[in-house]
Each structure stands twice: as C-alpha cells, then as structure tokens.
C-alpha positions in Angstrom: -41.5 47.7 159.2 -42.8 44.1 160.1 -40.0 41.8 162.0 -40.3 39.8 159.2 -38.8 43.1 157.2 -36.1 43.7 160.3 -35.0 40.3 159.5 -34.4 40.6 155.3 -32.9 43.8 155.8 -30.5 42.5 158.7 -29.6 39.5 156.8 -29.1 41.7 153.9 -27.3 44.0 155.1 -25.1 40.7 157.1 -24.9 39.3 153.3 -24.1 42.8 151.4 -21.6 42.8 154.4 -19.8 39.0 153.9 -19.9 40.4 150.4 -17.4 43.7 151.1 -15.7 42.1 152.5 -14.5 39.2 149.5 -14.4 41.5 147.3 -11.7 43.6 149.3 -10.0 40.7 149.5 -10.0 39.4 146.4 -8.4 42.8 144.6 -5.9 42.3 148.0 -4.6 39.1 145.6 -4.9 39.9 142.1 -3.1 43.2 143.9 -0.7 40.4 145.3 0.0 38.5 142.1 0.8 41.3 139.9 3.3 42.4 142.3 4.9 38.9 142.6 4.3 38.9 138.4 6.0 42.6 138.1 8.4 41.1 140.4 9.4 37.6 139.4 9.5 39.6 135.3 12.5 42.3 136.7 13.9 40.1 138.4 14.0 37.8 134.9 15.7 40.8 133.3 18.2 40.9 135.4 18.7 37.5 135.1 18.6 37.4 131.6 20.6 40.3 131.1 24.0 39.2 133.3 23.6 35.8 131.3 23.5 38.2 128.4 26.6 40.3 128.9 28.3 36.9 130.9 28.2 35.0 126.7 29.2 37.7 125.5 32.5 38.5 127.9 33.6 34.6 126.4 33.1 35.4 123.4 35.7 37.8 123.4 37.9 36.2 125.5 37.2 33.2 123.4 37.8 35.5 120.3 41.0 37.4 121.9 42.3 34.6 122.5 41.7 33.2 119.2 43.7 36.2 117.8 46.4 36.1 120.4 47.8 31.7 120.5 46.9 31.8 117.3 51.1 30.1 116.1 52.2 30.4 113.0 52.5 28.4 110.3 54.9 26.2 111.3 57.8 26.1 107.4 58.4 23.0 105.7 60.4 21.7 104.4 61.2 19.5 101.5 63.2 16.7 102.2 66.5 15.6 100.2 64.6 12.9 98.6 62.4 14.8 97.0 65.5 17.5 95.9 67.1 13.8 94.2 63.9 13.0 93.0 
C-alpha cells in the first residue's frame, strides 16, 4: 500500500468510528425518549384513574345527599277564604 492509500484507509476508519459513535448516541437518545414517553403515559393513565375515581365518588356523595336531604313536600292547607267561596 502506498502512503496515500494508507491515509485514505485511516481517514475511512476514523470516519467510520465517528459514524458508529453518532449512531450509538442516536440510539441511546431514542431509548431515553421512549422511556420518557412511557413514563408520561403511565403518569397520565394514573392521573386519569384518580380523576375518574374522584368524579365517581363525588357523584355518589351528591346522590346520597340528594336522597337523604330531600325534604318531604309541605302540606298546604286551604285558607278559610277559599272555603267560604
């Protein structure tokens, strides 16, 4: 091999090493993004479950209060004026 071919081969190896390192970094970033997305999805699902449970509990309490606190209708008496007519 001539010196020129050696330099070309060395440059190619260096470029390939940089390319591989960049690809590895890209793969790690993608893994990190996927982990973050999954964590966010789990958090969102947990918060949704908590919100729905709270809404259901609030509705149950409101329904219980409505049935318990519902007063009976007052009895209306006829006035004496209406009886005289």
